[in-house]
Each structure stands twice: as structure tokens, then as C-alpha cells.
C-alpha positions as CSV (number, residue, x, y, z in Angstrom):
1,M,-0.4,178.4,128.3
2,M,0.4,176.8,131.6
3,T,-2.6,175.1,133.4
4,N,-2.6,173.4,136.8
5,V,-3.3,169.7,137.1
6,S,-6.9,169.1,138.2
7,L,-7.3,167.1,141.4
8,I,-9.1,163.8,141.0
9,D,-7.6,161.7,143.8
10,L,-5.1,162.4,146.6
11,S,-3.5,160.4,149.4
12,L,-0.2,160.5,151.3
13,F,2.1,157.5,151.0
14,L,4.1,156.7,154.1
15,L,7.8,156.5,153.7
16,L,8.9,153.0,154.6
17,I,12.5,152.1,153.5
18,F,14.0,148.8,154.4
19,H,17.7,148.3,154.1
20,F,18.9,144.8,153.5
21,S,22.5,143.7,153.8
22,Q,23.5,141.0,151.4
23,N,26.4,139.6,149.5
24,P,25.8,139.4,145.8
25,T,26.3,136.0,144.1
26,A,29.6,135.3,142.5
27,D,28.3,132.9,139.8
28,A,30.5,132.0,136.9
29,A,30.6,134.6,134.2
30,G,28.7,134.1,131.0
31,G,28.0,135.8,127.7
32,K,30.0,136.7,124.6
33,W,31.0,140.0,122.9
34,Q,31.4,140.8,119.2
35,V,32.3,144.1,117.5
36,L,29.9,144.6,114.6
37,K,30.8,147.7,112.7
38,N,32.1,151.3,112.8
39,V,28.9,153.1,111.9
40,G,30.5,156.5,111.5
41,I,28.6,158.3,114.3
42,S,28.3,157.9,118.0
43,A,25.1,156.2,118.9
44,M,23.9,158.6,121.7
45,H,20.2,157.6,120.9
46,M,18.9,154.3,119.5
47,Q,15.5,152.8,118.6
48,L,14.7,149.4,117.1
49,L,11.9,149.6,114.5
50,K,9.5,146.9,113.3
51,N,11.5,146.2,110.2
52,D,14.6,145.2,112.2
53,R,16.4,148.5,111.5
54,I,17.9,150.6,114.3
55,I,17.6,154.4,114.0
56,L,20.6,156.0,115.8
57,F,21.8,159.5,116.1
58,D,24.0,161.8,118.2
59,R,24.0,165.7,117.9
60,T,24.3,167.9,114.9
61,D,26.9,170.3,116.5
62,F,29.4,167.6,117.3
63,G,31.4,168.6,114.2
64,K,32.2,166.4,111.3
65,S,31.2,162.7,111.7
66,N,32.8,159.8,109.8
67,L,29.6,159.2,107.7
68,S,28.9,161.4,104.7
69,L,25.4,162.5,103.8
70,P,24.2,160.9,100.5
71,N,24.6,162.5,97.1
72,G,26.9,165.2,98.4
73,N,24.1,166.8,100.4
74,C,24.8,169.3,103.1
75,V,22.8,170.8,106.0
76,N,23.8,174.1,107.5
77,N,27.2,173.7,105.7
78,Y,27.7,170.3,107.3
79,C,28.1,167.5,104.8
80,T,28.4,164.6,107.2
81,A,25.5,162.7,108.8
82,H,24.6,162.6,112.5
83,S,21.8,160.1,112.1
84,A,21.9,156.6,110.5
85,E,19.8,153.5,109.9
86,F,21.5,150.2,110.8
87,T,20.2,146.9,109.5
88,V,20.5,144.2,112.1
89,Q,20.7,141.2,109.8
90,T,23.4,142.6,107.5
91,N,25.1,145.4,109.6
92,A,24.5,147.7,106.7
93,V,24.5,151.5,107.5
94,R,22.5,154.2,105.6
95,P,23.0,157.9,106.4
96,L,19.9,159.9,107.4
97,T,19.3,163.6,107.5
98,V,18.2,165.5,110.6
99,L,17.5,169.3,110.0
100,S,17.7,170.4,113.7
101,D,19.8,169.5,116.7
102,V,18.7,166.3,118.3
103,W,21.2,166.4,121.2
104,C,19.8,164.9,124.4
105,S,16.3,164.4,123.0
106,S,13.6,161.8,123.7
107,G,11.5,159.4,121.7
108,S,8.9,156.6,121.7
109,M,7.2,154.4,119.1
110,A,3.7,155.1,118.0
111,P,1.1,152.3,117.7
112,N,1.6,152.3,113.9
113,G,5.3,151.7,114.3
114,N,6.6,155.2,113.5
115,L,9.3,156.6,115.7
116,I,8.1,159.9,117.4
117,Q,11.1,161.9,118.5
118,T,10.8,165.1,120.5
119,G,12.9,168.0,121.5
120,G,16.7,168.5,121.5
121,F,18.9,171.5,121.8
122,N,18.8,175.1,120.4
123,G,16.8,175.1,117.2
124,G,15.7,171.5,117.9
125,E,14.3,172.0,121.3
126,R,10.7,172.3,120.2
127,R,10.8,170.0,117.2
128,V,8.9,166.8,116.7
129,R,10.5,164.4,114.3
130,V,8.8,161.4,112.7
131,F,10.6,158.5,111.1
132,Q,8.5,156.0,109.2
133,P,10.1,152.5,108.8
134,C,10.0,152.1,105.1
135,T,12.5,151.7,102.3
136,G,14.5,154.9,101.6
137,C,12.5,156.9,104.1
138,D,14.1,159.8,106.1
139,W,13.3,162.1,108.9
140,K,10.3,164.5,108.8
141,E,10.3,167.4,111.2
142,I,7.4,169.4,112.7
143,V,8.3,172.9,113.8
144,D,6.9,173.8,117.3
145,G,5.5,170.3,117.7
146,V,5.8,170.6,121.5
147,N,4.8,173.6,123.4
148,V,8.0,174.3,125.4
149,R,11.7,173.5,125.3
150,R,12.3,169.8,125.7
151,W,16.0,168.9,126.5
152,Y,17.0,165.9,128.5
153,A,13.3,164.9,128.4
154,T,11.5,161.6,128.6
155,N,8.7,160.1,126.5
156,H,6.2,157.5,127.5
157,V,3.4,155.8,125.5
158,L,0.0,155.9,127.3
159,P,-2.8,153.3,127.1
160,D,-4.7,155.5,124.6
161,G,-1.7,155.7,122.2
162,R,-0.6,159.2,123.0
163,H,2.9,160.2,124.2
164,I,3.5,162.0,127.4
165,V,6.6,164.2,127.3
166,G,8.4,165.9,130.2
167,G,11.7,166.5,131.8
168,R,14.8,168.5,132.7
169,R,14.6,172.3,133.1
170,Q,10.8,172.2,132.6
171,F,8.7,171.6,135.6
172,N,5.8,170.3,133.5
173,Y,4.7,167.8,131.0
174,E,2.5,167.7,127.8
175,F,1.0,165.3,125.3
176,Y,1.6,164.4,121.7
177,P,-0.2,164.4,119.3
178,K,-2.1,167.4,120.3
179,T,-5.9,167.4,120.6
180,P,-8.3,170.2,121.5
181,S,-8.7,168.8,125.0
182,S,-5.0,168.0,125.6
183,S,-3.0,170.8,124.0
184,S,-1.7,172.5,127.1
185,V,1.3,172.2,129.4
186,Y,0.6,170.7,132.8
187,S,2.5,171.6,136.0
188,L,4.4,169.1,138.1
189,P,3.5,169.2,141.8
190,P,5.9,171.0,144.2
191,T,6.9,167.7,145.7
192,M,9.0,166.8,142.7
193,P,12.7,167.8,143.0
194,A,12.8,169.1,139.5
195,R,11.5,172.4,140.9
196,K,14.9,172.9,142.6
197,I,17.3,170.5,140.9
198,I,18.0,170.0,137.2
199,S,16.9,166.4,136.7
200,T,15.5,163.9,134.2
201,L,12.0,162.5,134.8
202,L,11.6,158.7,134.5
203,F,8.0,157.7,133.5
204,F,6.4,154.2,134.1
205,S,2.7,153.5,133.6
206,T,1.0,151.1,136.0
207,P,-1.5,148.3,135.3
208,T,-4.2,150.8,136.4
209,A,-3.1,153.4,133.9
210,N,-1.5,155.7,136.5
211,L,2.0,157.1,136.1
212,F,4.9,156.5,138.4
213,I,7.3,159.4,138.1
214,F,10.8,159.3,139.5
215,A,13.4,162.2,139.5
216,N,16.6,162.6,141.5
217,N,15.7,160.7,144.7
218,R,11.9,161.1,144.8
219,A,8.8,159.6,143.3
220,I,5.1,160.3,142.9
221,L,2.2,158.4,141.6
222,S,0.0,160.3,139.2
223,I,-3.6,159.2,139.2
224,G,-5.2,159.0,135.7
225,V,-2.4,160.8,133.8
226,K,-3.8,164.3,134.3
227,G,-5.4,163.6,137.6
228,A,-4.1,164.3,141.1
229,Q,-0.5,163.4,142.2
230,C,-0.3,161.5,145.4
231,P,2.4,163.2,147.4
232,R,5.9,161.8,147.0
233,I,6.6,158.2,147.9
234,G,9.8,159.1,149.6
235,S,13.5,159.0,149.0
236,A,15.4,155.8,148.2
237,T,18.7,154.8,149.7
238,G,19.0,157.6,152.2
239,G,18.3,160.4,149.6
240,D,21.2,159.8,147.2
241,P,20.3,161.0,143.7
242,R,19.8,158.5,140.9
243,S,19.0,160.6,137.8
244,Y,21.1,163.1,135.7
245,P,23.8,164.1,136.5
246,S,24.0,161.3,139.1
247,T,22.7,159.0,136.4
248,G,21.5,155.6,137.5
249,S,19.1,153.5,135.4
250,A,15.6,152.3,136.0
251,V,13.3,149.6,134.6
252,L,9.7,148.4,135.1
253,L,10.2,144.8,136.1
254,P,8.4,142.1,134.1
255,L,4.6,142.1,134.5
256,K,3.1,138.7,135.4
257,N,-0.3,137.1,136.1
258,L,-1.9,139.3,133.6
259,T,-5.4,137.8,133.9
260,A,-5.5,138.2,137.7
261,P,-8.0,140.7,139.1
262,S,-5.1,143.0,139.9
263,V,-1.6,143.0,138.5
264,E,1.4,143.9,140.6
265,A,4.0,146.3,139.1
266,E,7.5,146.9,140.5
267,V,10.2,149.4,139.5
268,L,13.9,148.7,140.0
269,I,16.4,151.7,140.1
270,C,20.1,150.8,140.1
271,G,23.3,152.9,140.5
272,G,23.7,156.6,140.8
273,T,26.1,158.7,142.8
274,P,26.3,160.1,146.4
275,K,25.2,163.6,147.0
276,G,27.7,166.2,145.8
277,S,29.5,163.9,143.4
278,Y,28.8,166.0,140.3
279,T,30.3,169.2,141.9
280,K,33.3,167.3,143.2
281,A,33.9,165.8,139.7
282,T,33.9,169.2,138.1
283,N,36.7,170.1,140.6
284,G,38.7,166.9,139.8
285,T,37.6,164.6,142.6
286,F,35.9,161.5,141.3
287,V,33.7,159.9,144.0
288,G,32.8,156.3,143.9
289,A,29.3,155.6,142.4
290,L,26.5,153.8,144.3
291,N,26.6,150.1,144.5
292,T,22.9,149.7,145.4
293,C,19.6,149.1,143.7
294,A,16.2,150.2,145.1
295,R,13.1,148.2,144.3
296,I,9.5,149.3,144.9
297,K,6.1,147.7,144.3
298,I,4.3,150.7,142.9
299,T,0.9,149.1,143.0
300,D,1.0,148.6,146.8
301,P,-1.2,150.9,149.0
302,N,1.9,151.8,151.0
303,P,4.9,151.3,148.7
304,Q,8.2,150.4,150.4
305,W,11.7,150.7,149.0
306,V,13.8,147.5,149.3
307,V,17.5,148.1,148.8
308,E,19.9,145.5,147.3
309,T,23.7,145.5,146.7
310,M,25.2,145.1,143.2
311,P,28.4,143.3,142.5
312,Q,30.0,146.7,141.7
313,A,29.2,150.3,141.8
314,R,27.8,151.9,138.6
315,V,26.8,155.3,137.2
316,M,25.6,155.9,133.6
317,G,24.6,152.2,133.3
318,D,21.7,150.9,131.1
319,M,19.1,148.3,132.1
320,I,17.7,146.0,129.4
321,L,14.8,143.6,129.8
322,L,15.8,140.2,128.3
323,P,13.3,137.8,126.7
324,D,13.7,135.3,129.6
325,A,12.3,137.9,132.0
326,T,15.6,138.8,133.5
327,V,17.3,142.2,133.5
328,L,20.8,143.1,132.0
329,L,22.8,145.9,133.6
330,I,25.4,147.1,131.2
331,N,27.7,150.1,130.4
332,G,28.8,152.9,132.7
333,A,31.5,153.8,135.1
334,S,32.3,153.2,138.8
335,S,33.2,156.7,139.8
336,G,32.5,160.3,138.8
337,A,29.3,161.6,137.3
338,A,27.5,162.1,134.0
339,G,28.7,165.1,131.9
340,W,31.7,166.1,129.8
341,E,34.9,164.5,131.1
342,L,33.4,163.6,134.5
343,G,33.4,159.8,134.5
344,R,36.2,157.5,135.5
345,N,36.9,153.8,135.8
346,P,34.6,152.2,133.2
347,V,32.6,149.1,134.3
348,L,33.3,146.6,131.6
349,S,31.3,143.6,133.0
350,P,27.6,143.4,132.6
351,V,25.4,141.9,135.3
352,V,22.2,139.8,134.9
353,Y,19.6,140.5,137.6
354,R,17.1,137.7,138.2
355,P,14.0,139.4,139.8
356,N,12.3,136.2,141.0
357,N,15.3,134.9,143.0
358,A,15.7,135.6,146.7
359,V,17.3,138.8,147.9
360,G,21.1,138.1,147.9
361,S,21.0,135.7,145.0
362,R,19.7,137.9,142.2
363,F,23.0,139.2,140.6
364,E,25.2,137.2,138.1
365,Q,28.3,138.9,136.7
366,Q,29.0,138.4,133.0
367,N,32.1,138.4,130.8
368,P,33.6,141.8,130.2
369,T,33.9,143.9,127.0
370,T,37.1,145.6,126.1
371,I,35.4,148.9,125.0
372,P,34.5,151.5,127.7
373,R,31.0,152.7,127.4
374,M,30.8,156.0,129.3
375,Y,28.6,159.1,129.0
376,H,26.2,159.0,126.0
377,S,26.2,155.2,125.6
378,T,23.1,153.1,124.7
379,A,21.9,149.5,124.6
380,L,19.0,147.8,122.8
381,L,17.5,144.2,122.7
382,V,17.1,142.9,119.2
383,R,14.8,140.0,118.0
384,D,17.5,137.3,118.0
385,G,18.1,137.9,121.8
386,R,21.4,139.8,121.5
387,V,21.9,143.2,123.1
388,L,23.4,145.8,120.7
389,V,25.6,148.4,122.5
390,G,26.7,151.7,121.0
391,G,27.8,155.3,121.8
392,S,30.1,156.7,124.4
393,N,31.3,160.2,123.9
394,P,32.1,162.1,127.0
395,H,33.5,165.1,125.0
396,D,31.7,168.1,123.5
397,K,33.1,167.2,120.1
398,Y,34.4,164.1,118.3
399,E,37.8,163.3,119.9
400,F,40.0,160.4,118.9
401,G,43.6,159.3,119.6
402,N,45.8,157.6,122.2
403,N,46.1,160.8,124.2
404,V,42.3,161.1,124.6
405,L,40.7,159.7,127.7
406,F,37.8,157.6,126.6
407,S,38.0,158.4,122.9
408,T,34.7,159.0,121.0
409,E,33.3,155.6,120.2
410,L,31.8,154.9,116.7
411,R,31.6,151.1,116.9
412,L,28.5,149.0,117.6
413,E,29.0,145.7,119.4
414,A,26.7,142.9,120.4
415,F,26.5,141.1,123.7
416,S,25.1,137.6,123.5
417,P,23.7,136.5,126.8
418,Q,24.5,132.9,127.9
419,Y,21.1,131.6,126.6
420,L,22.5,132.1,123.1
421,D,25.4,129.6,123.7
422,A,25.5,126.8,121.1
423,K,25.2,124.2,123.8
424,Y,21.5,125.2,124.3
425,A,20.6,124.8,120.6
426,D,18.5,121.7,121.2
427,L,16.5,123.6,123.9
428,R,15.9,126.7,121.7
429,P,12.4,126.9,120.2
430,T,11.7,128.3,116.7
431,I,8.4,130.1,116.2
432,I,6.4,128.8,113.2
433,A,3.1,130.6,113.7
434,P,2.0,133.3,113.8
435,L,4.2,134.9,111.2
436,N,6.4,138.0,111.8
437,Q,4.3,141.2,111.9
438,A,1.1,139.4,112.9
439,K,-1.8,141.6,114.2
440,I,-3.4,140.6,117.4
441,R,-6.0,142.1,119.7
442,Y,-6.5,142.4,123.5
443,G,-7.9,139.6,125.6
444,I,-8.0,136.8,123.0
445,K,-6.7,133.3,123.0
446,L,-3.6,133.1,120.8
447,A,-2.2,129.7,119.5
448,V,1.6,129.8,119.0
449,Q,3.3,127.0,117.2
450,F,7.0,126.3,117.5
451,S,9.5,123.6,116.7
452,L,12.2,122.1,118.9
453,T,15.0,119.6,118.1
454,G,15.4,118.4,121.7
455,T,13.0,117.0,124.2
456,L,10.2,119.3,125.3
457,A,9.8,120.0,129.0
458,T,6.1,120.9,129.0
459,N,6.1,122.7,132.3
460,S,9.0,124.9,131.4
461,V,7.4,126.7,128.5
462,Y,6.2,130.3,128.7
463,L,5.9,133.3,126.3
464,T,7.0,136.8,126.8
465,M,6.3,140.1,124.9
466,V,8.8,143.0,124.9
467,A,8.1,146.6,123.9
468,P,11.2,147.9,122.0
469,P,12.3,151.0,123.9
470,F,14.0,154.3,122.9
471,S,17.4,154.2,124.5
472,S,19.3,157.4,125.6
473,H,21.1,158.7,128.7
474,S,20.9,155.4,130.6
475,F,17.1,155.1,130.3
476,S,15.1,152.9,128.0
477,M,11.9,154.9,127.5
478,N,8.7,152.9,127.2
479,Q,10.4,149.6,128.0
480,R,8.2,146.8,129.3
481,L,8.0,143.0,129.3
482,L,4.9,141.0,129.8
483,V,5.0,137.3,130.8
484,L,2.1,135.7,129.0
485,G,2.6,132.2,130.5
486,A,1.5,129.2,128.5
487,E,-1.6,127.0,128.4
488,N,-2.3,123.7,126.8
489,V,1.2,123.0,125.7
490,R,1.0,120.0,123.4
491,Q,2.7,118.2,120.5
492,V,1.2,118.7,117.1
493,G,3.9,117.1,114.9
494,P,7.1,115.1,115.2
495,T,9.1,118.2,116.3
496,T,6.3,120.7,116.4
497,Y,4.4,122.0,119.4
498,Q,1.7,124.4,120.2
499,A,1.0,126.6,123.2
500,Q,-2.0,128.8,123.9
501,V,-1.7,132.2,125.6
502,T,-4.1,134.9,126.5
503,T,-3.1,138.3,125.2
504,P,-3.0,141.3,127.6
505,P,-6.5,142.4,128.5
506,S,-6.1,146.1,127.8
507,G,-3.8,149.0,126.9
508,N,-3.3,149.6,130.6
509,L,-1.0,146.6,130.6
510,A,0.3,146.8,127.0
511,P,-0.3,150.1,125.1
512,S,-1.2,149.4,121.5
513,G,1.7,149.0,119.2
514,F,4.5,146.6,118.2
515,Y,6.1,144.1,120.6
516,I,8.6,141.3,120.2
517,L,7.0,137.9,121.0
518,Y,9.2,135.1,122.3
519,V,8.7,131.4,123.3
520,V,11.0,130.5,126.2
521,H,11.8,126.9,127.0
522,Q,13.8,126.0,130.1
523,Q,15.0,129.7,130.2
524,I,16.2,129.5,126.6
525,P,14.2,132.0,124.3
526,S,13.5,131.6,120.7
527,E,14.2,134.3,118.2
528,G,11.3,136.7,118.5
529,I,8.7,137.8,116.0
530,F,7.1,141.2,115.9
531,V,3.4,141.3,116.7
532,Q,1.2,144.4,116.6
533,I,-1.5,144.9,119.3
534,L,-4.3,146.8,117.6
535,L,-5.9,149.7,119.4
536,N,-9.5,148.7,120.3
537,L,-11.8,151.7,119.8
538,P,-15.4,151.6,121.3
539,E,-18.4,151.6,119.1
540,N,-20.1,154.9,118.6
541,P,-22.6,155.2,121.5
542,R,-26.1,155.8,120.5
543,R,-28.4,157.7,122.8
544,Q,-30.6,155.3,124.7
545,P,-34.1,155.9,126.0
546,K,-34.6,156.6,129.7
547,V,-34.7,153.4,131.8
548,G,-35.5,152.6,135.3
549,R,-33.4,153.8,138.2
550,M,-30.2,151.8,138.8
551,A,-30.9,149.9,135.6
552,C,-28.8,152.2,133.6
553,V,-26.0,149.9,132.4
554,V,-26.5,149.4,128.7
555,K,-23.2,147.9,127.7
556,T,-19.8,147.2,129.2
557,M,-16.5,148.0,127.3
558,P,-14.0,145.4,128.4
559,Q,-11.0,147.3,127.2
560,A,-10.0,150.1,129.6
561,R,-8.7,153.1,127.8
562,V,-7.7,155.4,130.7
563,M,-8.4,154.1,134.2
564,G,-10.8,151.2,134.2
565,D,-13.9,149.7,132.5
566,M,-16.3,152.0,130.7
567,R,-20.1,151.8,130.9
568,L,-22.7,153.5,128.7
569,L,-25.2,155.2,131.1
570,T,-28.4,157.0,130.3
571,N,-30.2,159.5,132.6
572,C,-29.5,157.7,135.8
573,S,-27.0,157.3,138.6
574,A,-24.8,154.3,139.4
575,S,-22.1,153.3,141.9
576,N,-19.6,150.6,142.3
577,S,-17.0,149.4,144.8
578,N,-14.2,151.5,143.3
579,G,-16.0,154.8,143.0
580,A,-19.2,156.6,142.2
581,A,-20.5,158.5,139.2
582,V,-23.5,160.7,138.4
583,V,-24.1,161.2,134.7
584,T,-26.9,162.3,132.4
585,A,-25.8,160.5,129.3
586,G,-22.5,159.3,128.1
587,W,-19.6,157.0,129.0
588,E,-18.7,156.4,132.7
589,F,-15.2,155.6,133.8
590,N,-15.1,152.9,136.4
591,I,-12.3,154.5,138.5
592,T,-9.7,152.2,139.8
593,R,-8.9,153.5,143.3
594,Q,-5.2,154.1,144.0
595,C,-5.1,156.9,146.7
596,C,-8.6,157.5,148.0
597,P,-12.3,157.3,147.0
598,V,-13.3,159.5,144.1
599,T,-16.5,160.9,142.7
600,V,-16.8,162.2,139.2
601,T,-19.5,163.6,137.1
602,R,-20.1,164.1,133.4
603,K,-23.2,166.1,132.4
604,Q,-22.9,166.1,128.6
605,P,-22.9,163.2,126.2
606,L,-19.5,162.2,124.9
607,S,-19.6,162.6,121.2
608,R,-15.9,162.1,120.2
609,I,-13.3,159.5,120.9
610,Q,-11.0,162.2,122.2
611,D,-13.5,163.0,125.0
612,Y,-13.2,159.7,126.8
613,L,-9.5,159.5,126.2
614,T,-8.9,162.6,128.2
615,A,-9.1,162.5,131.9
616,Q,-9.9,166.2,131.9
617,S,-13.4,165.4,130.7
618,F,-14.3,164.8,134.3
619,K,-14.6,167.3,137.1
620,S,-13.7,166.4,140.6
621,I,-16.4,166.7,143.2
622,S,-15.1,165.2,146.4
623,P,-11.3,164.3,146.5
């Protein structure tokens, strides 16, 4: 059943695009490449799990792969695998079994570390697949796990731990897992280009738990997930498209100053193709890709696109957040478009983007690979700081040989950024405590101990946390990096030190789940450890006796679950600087204003956790 999105908040953003001319830096190249292994399949999709295994897969109708299913098993008369588990430390490969077509599907990691994988092609288009990171485990599939076809879709984890799913050829989105209050499909507004153009949606959640959604050349800000959509924020770079088939890449830049009253969030979108490039490529004319990036501060009242120039044009690239809070641009081509046989002139050299540098000095070109990574390539950060690269198959089947333009690529390789050079060994920290897989909570002081063989520069220590993303089609879904800073850095042993950090205050900044924690010293990161941020659930509210007027606040819940702080109110009215609410009894959401003032009401007690996790629990009174 299709339901319209209820209006909670609405405002029009002015289109303010500033074009800057600059010459990218030409710093000395860095980084090293290493071919790891032929894994037998083409890594069209990849996800790093909490046990240092990478789940990778392509599509079940590619034909025979070079990796056999175990024990002579066959699926639909195919006896070769199209999914595998890769162990990072040993390069071991274990074949996995998918029962339906996972071509161009989406995924994200649940708070418990399971991979939730959605959609695909033909018989797989409404499947949900779950992979649990355990010894010998394999895929489990849920038939009709999503409500409509999901192909070329995007997943994103929300502050409450649910997954939002939406994308190409469906002008709507939905949530997983399903609950009685969030089981429907919700329409996108008519301002989104997907109503007219086949396009992939790119989701980013803001520090105020709103969603920034980009498709083709337009963006909107969604208030409260299922609340109102502020009209589009305007086109970037003169309206040239930046999502499939004019595939650029995008990333939420590192989040900083996490304990500040408000946290700024910026999105960077790089590459793409000029208008009409896809059509021209299908006719044999391969137009040069875009050589620009567009950057926007999505938490500003009037967001503005700022345009920068890359060292080279790029389409079908990937953008990876590195533990030192820089961004790696990798893979892709410099002409053509995404699709079968439509890319030309591979871009072999990665680029590091330093977001804190001044405009004109942010790009640093790196050493090139020898392997083209074209359509259907992927890239992932692993705990030791390397970036693993796989995939590239611009053909509708497996095709090999000297006469094949851009042969199907089955090899994984690793790119080691310059911070892994041996000359920095004395500066590289080693985390001692907490241990790998430690469990932490929101808003606590966390002591992190580390060792160092060289001399410590106290003022050059900071910690970062990276959410491992799901990589496919030039987009790393659910990718985010938080800069935790460092307090009270001090020596506690001959070569041992301790730094204290404050963990993120809520799921708005860091949805519950697994992150890789790094200590960075003079821009040199340690090997990371996995930490799990636990989902804080509120206590069961007990009905309180009636109290005096405006003395209705019984307790404050410091961990925001949807849009802001929650307060337990009883038979009274209350207001605050961000909004107003009238309730009889239950939980009040302290709305964080993004577009315009909002008034909401809730006239029944909230008896279930699902109630307060669902923005639909509130009815709009005055937009």
C-alpha cells in the first residue's frame, strides 16, 4: 500500500551556488599497491564484518564463475559460487551460496553486526538476505522482505537501528525491519528527479537525525525521516548529473566537535558526466567525465554548493573515508558512462582529499595501479588502514582474454596509503586497551591506552571512529567517520600512553552498531579495533500523577532517538525554543528545527518502544 509522507516541517532553501576556480595541488605521489588474490568472482558488492571477513558477491546470472560451490552443491543448475567470504589476515576465500539474484542490490550492517542485504534482480528484487558473521555461516533469505522491487537501491542505518531502503525505478522508500507503524511504502516528493529520470538515491543522515537525499543533480532534506521534505536544495555544478548512469561518488565528510551544541555536517560529491553522456556513449561517442566536486554544508539554514576542481576527470569512482580523516578517491574512468561497455580511459591514480585544507590545496595525487577498475568496481577500508579494491566487470557475462576491452576482473588488490610507509613506524600508535570488540555506550568518558616507540607529540593525538560501509556502484552506503579528539593525553608507562575521549552523545551522530576505532598520532593512524556502540533504550515510562501547570517535566532522556531529546510529560502543556508540544501523557520529542517552527501533539500514552521510534506517531498541527 502506498502512503503519502505526512508533513511535519516545510521550508524552501534558496539555491546559492558559488563556482571557484582553482588549480589542484601537484604534490608528490604516495601510496603502494599489492595484488592479493584471485577470489574467483568479481567483487561487485563488498562489506567488511566485525570478524575481519569481507562478504563479496556479483550476480547469479553472470554465468559460471571461477569458484565452485562446496561439496558439489548446485543452485538452479549452477554449481559455481557468486558470493564469497574473504579473510583479511590470511587472504583465504570461502564460497557462499545465494539463492536469488543479488545483481545491483544494496546493504547495511545491523547494530548486532549482521549484514542486512536487500533487493536485486528478477527473483531477488524483493528479497532480504541476512549474513551472520560466524564460523561456517551462510546466507539466509527472506522472501518478500521488502514491499516493492528494489534494484539499484540504497540502504542507510537510522538512529533507531532501522534501515531505510529506496532507489532506482521506485519513487519511494521503506524501512526494514518492518513494524506495525512502519510497514508501508512512502512516496518521494515530486521535486526529486527520480520521478522522471532513472537514478540512484544517495542517503546521508544529519546530526539532527534528518535525511539528506541526493539523486541525479538535486537534493532534498527530509525532516524526521518520515516527516516533511524541504523542497530541493538546488542543482550542483550547472545541473550536470552525478548519479547512475552518470555515476559520481559521494561521502559525508568527517564529523567533528561532537560535544558542541550543534554539529556541522558536509557532503562531498565528486565526478559524474555532462548531460547526455550516457546516450552518446550508447552510440559510440565517449564524452569526457566531470572533473569537479561539489561540497555542501547540509546543516546550514541556506546550504550553498561550493565547487572544486579535481586533478583529473572521473566517472564510476569510489570515495573512502580514511582513519586520518581524509578522503580517498579511487577507481573509475575519465570518459563515457556507467553501463555495459560504456566506460573508456581508466583512471589508475587515486587522489587523497584533505577537507580541512584551503580550497585549491586539498587534492594530492597518489601512485597508480596497473589494473583498470571500471563499471562494477568496489573499495573498502580495513582495520589495518589499507583500502581493498575489487570488481570491475563492464560486461553482461564473465569475459576474459587479450581481445576483451577491460576483461572481467577477479583479483583483489590493496592500496596502502602513505601513512603506512615503514618510515613512519616510530610514529604509529598501537592500541592496548580497550580490546577488540569492546562494547561502549553513548556520551561516556572512554580511556584508550596505546604504545608508541617514538617520541609522543601530545598535541598531535586524536581518535577517530569509522562505520564500515557497504560498497557497490561507486557509493559506500552508511559510511561515516567521527573525529573524537583527545583529552588528557599523558604517559602511563615507559612507552605507554593514555588518552581520554567522549563517545558520541547519541545515535543521531553515530547509529548503534560496530565501528573501527583508531588512534592517530601526527597524521599516522594505528591499526584499528572494532567497538560496538550499544543502543540505549529508555526505561519503561510509568504513568505519573497530575502535577502543576508547566511543572510537567518528570525526567529527561539524554539520548535522542529520532529528532532530539525526549521528555516524559503528564497532563500538561510545555514549550521550548525549538518547538512546542501539547500532550496528555507520554513521551514528547523536543523537535530540532531545520526548516520552520513545528507544533506536534500526542494524545495517547506511548506504551511501546516502536511508538516513539516512529515519527508517524505525531500528527502535524501547524506546518
